[in-house]
N, C-alpha and C positions, 0 to 999 in steps of 0.2 A: 569778143568779137568773133563772129562766124565767118569762115572763109571757105572757098572751094579751091582745092589744090589743082593747079594746072600741070604739075609734074610731081614725081615722087620726091618727098623731102624726108631725109633720114631722121629717125626718131620722132616723126610727126605723123606721116601718113603717106598714102599712095595717091596717084593721079585720080582726080574726080571724087576724092573723099571730102566730106564736109567736116571741117575741124573747128574747134574752138580754141583760140589762142589769146594771149594778152594783147591789148590794143597796140602797145609799142612795137611788139614783135611783128604783128601783122602790117601796121601802117609804115614802119620804118625799114623793114627788111623784106618780108615776103611779097608784098604788092609791088614795091619798086623794082625788085629783082625779077618780076614777071613769073613768080612761082605760084601766085594765088590771085584770086579775085574775090570781091565782096560777095557774100552769100545772100543776095536779095531774094525776094519771093520769085521774081521773074527768072533770075539766074538758076534758082533751084528747080523751077518747072522745066527749063531748057535742059538742065542736067539730067533730070528724071527721064525725059524723052530720049536723050542721047544714050543713056544707060540701057533703056528698054530696047532700043534698036541694036545696041552693041552686045546684048546678052547672048545671042546665038553665036556670034563670032567668038566671044569670050569662052563659051563652053568648048568649042573646038580647040582653042589654044590651050585650055586647061587639060584637055584630054591628051594633046600632044606632049605637054610638059610631064604628065603622069607617066607616059610611055618612056620618056627620056629618064625620068626618076627611077623607074624599074631597071632600066639598063645600067644606070650608074650604081645602083645598089648591088648589082650582080658583079661589078668589077672588083678585082683584087689589086689595089694600088700599092706598089712598093716604091719608095723613094730612096735612092742611094745617096748618101752624104758622107763627106769626109769626117772621120771620127778621130778624136784625140785619145787621151788616156781614159780608160774606163769606157763609158758609153756616151761621153760628152761630144757634141758636134762642134766642128769648126764652123762658126756662123750659126744659122738656124734654118728651119724649114717653115715657110709661110704660104699664104694663099697663092702666090705667084708660082711656086713650085708645084702645088697641087693642080693648078690650072694647066701647067705644062704636062704633068703626068696624065691628066684627063685627055689632053689633046693627042698624046701619043696613043691613047686607047680609042681615039676616034670621037670623043665627046668634046666639042668646042664650047667651053663655058668661060665667060668673062671673069677675070679675077675679082672684080668688085662684088660678085654675087656669091663668093666663097668666104665663109667666116671660119677662122681657126685661130686658136691661141698659138702664140709663137712656140715652136717646138725646138728644144735645145738638147734633147737626149734621144737615143734610139728607143724604139718600142712601138706599140700600137696606140693610135690616137683617132679622134673623131673630128670631122669637119662638117659644117652645115652648108649645103648648097641650095641657094634659093633660085628656083627655075621660074617661078611665077609668084605673085602675091599670095596665092592659095596653095602652092606646091613647093614644099621644101623637102630635102632628103638628107639624112645623116649618112655621111660617107666615111667608112672606116678605112684607114690607111696605115701602113707600117713604114717606119723609118729604119733602114738597115745600113750597116757599115759598107762603104764603098770598097770594092776589091782593090787591093794594093797592086800598083802597076809595076 
């Protein structure tokens, strides 16, 4: 079954993508939830026209996202966390902590666009920040021991 996505669906595609899914998934979940419509010939023509009109605006958005990506690459993020014996953390460092650290540096990125494995030790790690469907940036950050008070 071919569908046109009306919004981003994780692990499937982005808004306005034409995707092929199993009949049950499309008919019982995506369409009733309002996340997709049937990809008929007329719907595909309308989509093509909309995409053509949106191409110029999209290029401007991608250029802005690229500028932000370069600014994020230049940042040196250090996250202070409480440390127990050795280099183990009390708790963990996740995408929320990285979003807060980026906000302190002046880059407001929503936590849902940051992907990082859960960090439980001090050291250097990488996170992936998705600024646009075509623009992602690898962010290097370091987890350091919090100074004793």
